[in-house]
C-alpha positions in Angstrom: 99.1 92.5 95.3 101.3 89.5 95.9 102.6 87.5 92.9 103.9 84.1 94.0 107.2 84.8 95.8 107.7 88.4 94.6 106.6 90.7 97.4 106.8 94.4 97.1 107.8 96.6 100.0 104.4 98.0 100.3 102.9 94.6 100.6 105.5 93.4 103.0 105.0 96.3 105.4 101.2 95.6 105.4 101.8 91.9 106.0 104.3 92.5 108.8 101.7 94.6 110.6 99.0 92.0 110.0 101.3 89.2 111.2 101.5 90.9 114.7 97.7 90.3 115.1 97.1 87.1 113.3 99.0 84.1 112.0 99.6 84.3 108.3 99.6 81.3 105.9 103.0 79.5 105.6 103.5 80.7 102.0 103.0 84.3 103.0 105.4 84.0 106.0 108.0 82.4 103.8 107.6 85.2 101.2 108.1 87.8 103.9 111.2 86.0 105.2 112.6 85.8 101.7 111.9 89.5 101.1 113.5 90.5 104.5 116.7 88.7 103.5 117.1 91.1 100.6 115.5 94.3 101.9 117.1 96.2 104.8 114.3 98.8 104.8 111.6 96.3 105.4 113.7 94.5 108.0 114.2 97.8 109.8 110.5 98.5 109.7 109.8 95.0 111.2 112.3 95.6 114.0 110.9 99.1 114.7 107.3 97.6 115.0 108.6 94.9 117.3 110.3 97.6 119.5 107.2 99.7 119.6 105.1 96.7 120.5 107.4 95.7 123.4 107.5 99.3 124.6 103.7 99.5 124.6 103.4 96.2 126.4 105.9 97.4 129.0 104.0 100.6 129.5 100.8 98.7 130.0 102.4 96.5 132.6 104.0 99.4 134.4 100.6 101.1 134.6 99.4 98.4 136.9 102.2 97.9 139.4 99.8 96.9 142.2 98.6 93.7 140.5 98.8 90.9 143.0 99.7 87.5 141.4 100.5 85.8 144.7 97.2 83.8 144.5 98.3 82.2 141.2 100.0 78.8 141.1 103.8 78.8 141.0 103.9 77.7 137.4 101.6 80.6 136.3 103.6 83.2 138.2 106.8 81.8 136.6 105.3 82.0 133.1 104.4 85.7 133.7 107.8 86.5 135.0 109.5 84.7 132.1 107.3 86.6 129.6 108.1 89.9 131.2 111.8 89.1 131.0 111.5 88.4 127.3 110.0 91.9 126.8 113.0 93.6 128.1 
């Protein structure tokens, strides 16, 4: 599969998907970054997955517009608002 620092596109696409659900070891993350510096196709794939993820999160948030967060502490409400801004 992965041979030292040489990552194939097939491996990178799988690893990019996995990295969205779990933290990968540093060596793997560095290998992905190195591959993405040279491979526009994999970089586009990563960007598309990020876009899809943000869209799904936004849809999930929009489904529950009546959620009342007024009972939360100010700091918690601000964190939620900041996170939602970053999704846009």
